[in-house]
Backbone bond lengths (Angstrom), bond angles and torsions (degrees), N, CA, C in turn:
res aa  C-N    CA-C-N  psi(-1)  N-CA   C-N-CA  omega(-1)  CA-C   N-CA-C  phi
1 M - - - 1.447 - - 1.530 108.71 -
2 Q 1.294 115.73 140.54 1.456 122.00 179.55 1.528 109.63 -64.45
3 Q 1.332 115.54 143.51 1.465 121.21 177.89 1.532 109.33 -65.53
4 L 1.312 116.19 132.54 1.461 121.33 -179.93 1.519 110.66 -93.08
5 S 1.316 116.35 145.32 1.461 120.77 174.60 1.530 108.20 -69.43
6 P 1.323 117.44 159.30 1.475 119.48 177.59 1.535 112.72 -54.91
7 Q 1.329 116.84 -39.71 1.468 120.04 179.48 1.528 110.91 -64.79
8 N 1.323 117.47 -42.30 1.463 120.40 179.91 1.519 111.63 -69.12
9 R 1.333 118.04 -29.49 1.458 121.29 176.92 1.531 109.60 -64.93
10 V 1.331 116.14 -42.33 1.471 120.67 178.35 1.527 109.54 -64.86
11 I 1.314 117.55 -43.97 1.467 121.13 178.76 1.519 110.62 -60.21
12 W 1.334 117.10 -42.33 1.460 121.15 179.44 1.532 110.38 -62.00
13 V 1.320 117.44 -45.30 1.466 120.07 -179.73 1.523 110.55 -65.27
14 K 1.314 117.71 -36.83 1.468 119.26 176.32 1.525 110.57 -61.22
15 G 1.319 117.05 -40.71 1.459 120.18 176.63 1.519 111.97 -64.29
16 L 1.321 116.48 -40.01 1.463 120.75 178.11 1.522 111.61 -65.75
17 M 1.326 116.96 -29.03 1.464 120.71 177.43 1.523 111.01 -68.14
18 I 1.324 116.24 -29.09 1.460 120.23 -178.14 1.520 111.23 -77.07
19 E 1.337 116.48 -46.36 1.467 118.97 -176.62 1.521 110.59 -159.91
20 C 1.305 115.64 148.42 1.462 122.20 173.60 1.527 107.89 -65.95
21 P 1.339 118.15 134.20 1.470 119.79 179.09 1.529 112.99 -62.73
22 L 1.332 116.30 -20.01 1.468 120.23 178.56 1.528 111.25 -101.75
23 Y 1.323 117.46 10.96 1.469 126.43 174.31 1.522 115.21 65.50
24 S 1.316 117.08 -2.10 1.454 120.47 178.66 1.524 108.36 -143.44
25 A 1.318 115.73 92.12 1.463 120.49 -177.36 1.521 110.43 -68.36
26 L 1.321 114.74 143.44 1.453 120.14 174.11 1.524 109.10 -73.16
27 P 1.336 117.61 151.69 1.477 119.50 -178.41 1.523 113.75 -57.85
28 E 1.320 117.92 -28.74 1.466 121.00 -178.07 1.532 113.58 -86.62
29 C 1.318 117.69 3.39 1.463 120.78 179.37 1.529 109.35 -59.06
30 P 1.337 117.51 127.13 1.468 119.49 -178.08 1.530 114.25 -68.11
31 L 1.314 117.98 -12.96 1.463 120.38 -179.73 1.518 113.20 -101.48
32 Q 1.305 118.00 -7.18 1.465 121.30 -176.09 1.530 111.31 -56.48
33 K 1.319 117.42 -36.82 1.470 120.73 -177.39 1.522 113.18 -67.31
34 Y 1.326 117.05 -17.35 1.468 121.17 -178.54 1.527 113.24 -96.20
35 R 1.290 118.21 -18.60 1.468 120.62 -169.00 1.524 114.27 -64.39
36 G 1.308 118.91 -21.65 1.468 121.25 178.12 1.520 113.92 -87.68
37 M 1.318 117.00 -3.27 1.470 121.48 -178.43 1.528 110.65 -78.64
38 P 1.323 116.22 159.50 1.477 119.53 172.49 1.535 109.66 -61.18
39 I 1.315 115.82 148.22 1.461 121.15 -174.18 1.521 112.93 -59.57
40 N 1.330 117.65 -38.35 1.469 119.15 -179.41 1.525 111.24 -64.91
41 E 1.322 118.45 -33.35 1.463 121.60 176.66 1.531 110.40 -69.40
42 K 1.327 116.81 -42.35 1.471 120.91 178.55 1.521 110.20 -59.43
43 F 1.319 115.66 -47.47 1.460 119.73 -177.62 1.524 111.49 -66.95
44 H 1.315 117.22 -34.54 1.470 120.71 176.25 1.533 109.78 -63.07
45 I 1.312 117.06 -41.99 1.467 121.00 178.04 1.519 110.38 -60.22
46 V 1.334 116.68 -47.65 1.470 120.25 -179.72 1.520 110.32 -63.41
47 D 1.309 117.64 -43.41 1.468 121.23 -179.44 1.528 112.15 -60.51
48 N 1.317 117.09 -22.72 1.458 121.42 -179.44 1.525 113.67 -102.52
49 M 1.331 117.24 4.74 1.460 120.71 176.43 1.528 109.78 -76.38
50 S 1.315 114.89 146.70 1.464 120.23 174.63 1.531 108.93 -75.21
51 D 1.318 116.15 164.75 1.470 120.10 175.70 1.525 110.17 -57.76
52 E 1.321 116.52 -38.86 1.469 120.36 179.75 1.525 111.28 -62.90
53 E 1.331 117.12 -42.78 1.468 120.53 178.76 1.525 110.62 -64.40
54 I 1.334 117.10 -43.23 1.466 121.27 177.61 1.529 109.34 -58.85
55 N 1.325 116.58 -46.62 1.462 120.98 -179.49 1.523 111.73 -63.06
56 Q 1.326 118.15 -38.31 1.467 121.37 178.45 1.526 111.20 -64.83
57 V 1.320 116.75 -42.09 1.473 120.58 178.98 1.534 109.73 -63.26
58 I 1.311 116.61 -45.08 1.461 120.36 -179.22 1.521 110.52 -65.20
59 Q 1.323 117.39 -43.90 1.459 120.39 179.57 1.522 110.98 -61.72
60 Y 1.327 117.40 -43.38 1.463 120.82 177.92 1.530 110.22 -57.55
61 H 1.315 116.55 -46.45 1.458 120.18 -175.79 1.528 112.53 -71.58
62 K 1.312 118.27 -33.88 1.468 120.08 174.08 1.522 110.13 -62.47
63 Q 1.341 116.26 -45.34 1.461 121.14 179.71 1.534 110.76 -64.73
64 C 1.298 116.88 -44.43 1.468 121.52 -179.67 1.521 110.50 -61.11
65 L 1.327 116.22 -46.83 1.459 120.69 179.60 1.514 110.54 -59.98
66 G 1.326 116.68 -47.00 1.463 120.64 178.80 1.520 112.32 -60.27
67 D 1.321 116.65 -45.06 1.473 120.73 -179.81 1.523 110.88 -63.47
68 R 1.308 117.14 -43.01 1.461 120.49 -176.48 1.521 112.45 -74.13
69 E 1.328 117.45 -29.79 1.456 119.98 176.30 1.530 112.04 -69.88
70 H 1.316 116.52 -28.55 1.462 121.09 -176.56 1.523 113.39 -96.22
71 S 1.323 117.90 2.67 1.470 119.10 178.97 1.505 111.80 -107.64
């Protein structure tokens, strides 16, 4: 996968906060607890995440997507 700019990484995480790309999040998804919140609260949380937190969320979702595509 092409390297994402810092701005695109934030945009991607904001999208992940709205909905699971596979429409059915696993119970262990680290973002599941946020998905029922109002959108402005979700985006505020992402805007205040560190680069490390953003990277962890993206890494989790890349791994999850890969695992679920191959099962």
